[in-house]
FIVEX-312011 format. One line per field, with one value per residue (C-alpha): residue number from 1; residue in three letters; x, y, z. Coordinates in steps of 0.1 Angstrom, whole numbers, plus 5000, padded with zeros to 4 digits. Layout:
N
nr = NUM	... $
rest = ALA	... $
u = X	... $
v = Y	... $
w = Z	... $
***
This chain:
112
nr = 1	2	3	4	5	6	7	8	9	10	11	12	13	14	15	16	17	18	19	20	21	22	23	24	25	26	27	28	29	30	31	32	33	34	35	36	37	38	39	40	41	42	43	44	45	46	47	48	49	50	51	52	53	54	55	56	57	58	59	60	61	62	63	64	65	66	67	68	69	70	71	72	73	74	75	76	77	78	79	80	81	82	83	84	85	86	87	88	89	90	91	92	93	94	95	96	97	98	99	100	101	102	103	104	105	106	107	108	109	110	111	112 $
rest = MET	GLU	THR	GLN	PRO	GLU	PRO	ALA	GLU	VAL	PRO	ASP	ALA	VAL	ASP	ALA	ALA	PRO	LEU	SER	GLY	ARG	ASP	GLU	ALA	ILE	LEU	GLY	PHE	GLU	HIS	GLU	TRP	TRP	ARG	HIS	GLY	GLY	ALA	LYS	GLU	GLU	ALA	ILE	ARG	ARG	GLU	PHE	GLY	VAL	SER	ALA	ALA	ARG	TYR	TYR	GLN	LEU	LEU	ASN	SER	LEU	ILE	ASP	SER	PRO	ALA	ALA	ILE	VAL	HIS	ASP	PRO	MET	LEU	VAL	ARG	ARG	LEU	GLN	ARG	VAL	ARG	ASP	ALA	ARG	THR	SER	GLU	ARG	SER	THR	HIS	THR	GLY	SER	ARG	ALA	GLN	SER	GLY	ARG	GLN	ALA	ALA	GLY	ARG	GLY	ARG	ILE	GLU	ASP $
u = 9730	9730	9761	9774	9772	9803	9820	9809	9772	9776	9761	9785	9771	9793	9824	9810	9829	9815	9793	9808	9798	9776	9759	9751	9738	9716	9701	9697	9679	9656	9648	9637	9634	9599	9614	9630	9609	9595	9596	9618	9636	9645	9658	9679	9695	9701	9715	9735	9741	9729	9697	9669	9676	9712	9702	9677	9704	9727	9699	9689	9725	9729	9699	9712	9744	9748	9764	9732	9711	9734	9733	9695	9677	9641	9646	9665	9640	9611	9629	9634	9597	9587	9611	9599	9563	9569	9589	9561	9534	9554	9559	9522	9511	9535	9523	9486	9495	9514	9484	9459	9481	9482	9444	9440	9464	9445	9412	9425	9438	9420	9419	9416 $
v = 3422	3436	3433	3460	3450	3437	3461	3439	3445	3483	3495	3503	3538	3547	3539	3559	3588	3621	3642	3669	3705	3704	3672	3688	3719	3698	3680	3713	3727	3698	3702	3738	3746	3760	3789	3801	3825	3814	3781	3753	3750	3787	3783	3753	3773	3803	3782	3756	3769	3737	3727	3711	3678	3678	3686	3657	3634	3645	3642	3607	3596	3613	3598	3563	3570	3556	3589	3608	3585	3590	3628	3631	3598	3611	3634	3609	3581	3605	3615	3578	3571	3600	3588	3552	3562	3584	3556	3531	3555	3561	3524	3516	3545	3534	3498	3509	3530	3502	3478	3502	3507	3470	3468	3497	3481	3448	3464	3476	3442	3422	3385	3358 $
w = 7491	7455	7435	7411	7374	7358	7334	7305	7315	7311	7278	7250	7250	7279	7258	7228	7215	7229	7207	7186	7192	7160	7172	7205	7187	7165	7195	7213	7182	7180	7217	7213	7175	7180	7199	7167	7147	7113	7096	7108	7074	7076	7112	7101	7073	7096	7125	7107	7072	7055	7036	7054	7035	7047	7083	7084	7070	7099	7124	7114	7116	7150	7166	7158	7178	7213	7224	7214	7235	7265	7260	7258	7259	7260	7231	7210	7216	7207	7175	7167	7173	7150	7123	7125	7124	7093	7077	7084	7071	7039	7033	7040	7018	6990	6993	6989	6959	6943	6950	6935	6905	6899	6902	6878	6853	6856	6846	6813	6802	6776	6783	6757 $
***
């Protein structure tokens, strides 16, 4: 016979504060932003009245919250994967630029 998990084994997300209306609206927008006409940045400004940069700050904070994962786990995990891939790509790209910069700087050096 299987036993029910003890309350301590239940994820902390269950105890997380519920999402605000704005947070739910942001997740809903991310779920269906392509249905809005025009560019995503224009739709963000129209829908939320904030710049795209501020929206993405809010979104990145939101997708790290346990309540967001409980609200829409598939969407939030997909957004986390996309963010992590972009971060990884940026750091790899920056690292290769820094390396090539060091190599180019080394070529111009006169050695005694």
